[in-house]
C-alpha positions in Angstrom: 0.0 0.0 0.0 1.6 3.3 -1.1 0.9 6.5 0.7 0.0 9.9 -0.6 2.6 12.6 0.1 2.4 16.4 0.0 4.7 18.2 -2.4 5.5 21.0 0.1 7.5 18.9 2.5 10.2 16.2 2.0 8.9 12.7 2.1 11.2 11.6 4.8 9.9 14.4 7.1 6.3 13.4 6.4 7.1 9.8 7.3 8.8 10.9 10.5 5.7 13.0 11.4 3.4 10.1 10.5 5.3 7.7 12.8 5.4 10.2 15.6 1.7 10.9 15.2 1.0 7.1 15.4 3.0 6.9 18.6 1.1 9.8 20.2 -2.3 8.3 19.1 -1.3 5.0 20.6 -1.3 3.1 17.3 2.4 2.4 17.9 3.1 1.4 21.5 6.3 2.2 23.4 8.8 -0.7 22.9 7.2 -1.8 19.6 9.4 -3.0 16.9 9.2 -1.0 13.6 9.2 -2.9 10.3 12.5 -3.4 8.7 13.7 -0.7 6.3 12.8 -2.8 3.3 9.4 -3.7 4.7 8.5 -0.1 5.4 9.8 1.0 2.0 7.5 -1.5 0.3 4.6 -0.6 2.7 4.9 3.1 2.0 6.0 2.9 -1.6 9.2 4.9 -1.1 12.9 4.3 -1.8 14.8 2.3 0.8 17.3 5.2 1.2 14.3 7.4 2.2 13.3 5.0 4.9 16.9 4.7 6.2 16.8 8.5 6.6 13.5 8.3 8.4 14.9 5.7 10.9 18.1 7.7 11.4 16.1 10.9 12.1 13.9 9.0 14.6 17.0 7.7 16.3 18.6 11.2 16.4 15.4 12.4 18.0 15.7 9.6 20.6 12.3 8.2 19.5 13.8 4.9 18.5 16.6 2.6 19.4 18.3 0.3 17.1 19.3 -3.1 18.5 21.9 -4.8 16.3 20.5 -8.0 14.7 17.0 -7.4 16.2 15.7 -4.2 14.5 14.5 -0.8 15.4 12.3 -0.2 18.4 10.2 2.6 19.8 11.8 4.0 22.9 10.3 3.0 26.3 11.2 6.3 27.8 7.9 7.9 28.6 9.5 11.3 29.3 10.9 11.4 25.8 7.5 10.8 24.4 6.0 13.6 26.5 8.7 15.9 25.1 7.7 14.7 21.6 4.1 15.5 22.4 4.9 19.0 23.5 7.1 19.6 20.5 4.4 18.5 18.0 1.8 20.5 19.8 3.9 23.6 19.6 4.8 22.9 15.9 1.1 22.6 15.1 0.2 25.8 16.9 3.0 27.7 15.1 1.8 26.4 11.7 -1.8 27.3 12.5 -0.9 30.8 13.6 1.2 31.4 10.5 -1.7 30.2 8.3 -4.3 32.4 9.9 -2.0 35.5 9.8 -1.3 34.8 6.1 -5.0 34.9 5.5 -5.5 38.2 7.5 -7.2 36.7 10.6 -6.2 37.9 14.0 -5.4 35.6 16.8 -8.2 37.0 18.9 -10.7 36.5 16.1 -9.6 32.8 15.8 -9.7 32.3 19.6 -13.4 33.3 19.5 -14.1 30.8 16.7 -12.2 28.0 18.5 -14.0 28.7 21.8 -17.4 28.5 20.0 -16.3 25.1 18.4 -15.2 23.6 21.7 
């Protein structure tokens, strides 16, 4: 099954975000083993080198740990996942604010809309 990717962001970055999102949603559990690089490349329909970059990025972020001969595993460090959650929350908020400002909406105006939707 290949995935659809946006043209405005590198594929590896979209895959990193997707895996991080799956962790935060509980679809990938702490300690879970990720598919091999080749398996994930086939699953997503991307080049093996792209998946290797994804796994390196996740390891640099301390989201995964590679165990030689066993594979790549999601960290069991709950504190690291909380940091990831905060980072992603802030990133989404910044993106939202940039988008609304580009369209000419004020933060105050959008807060009213958000409060009415909650």
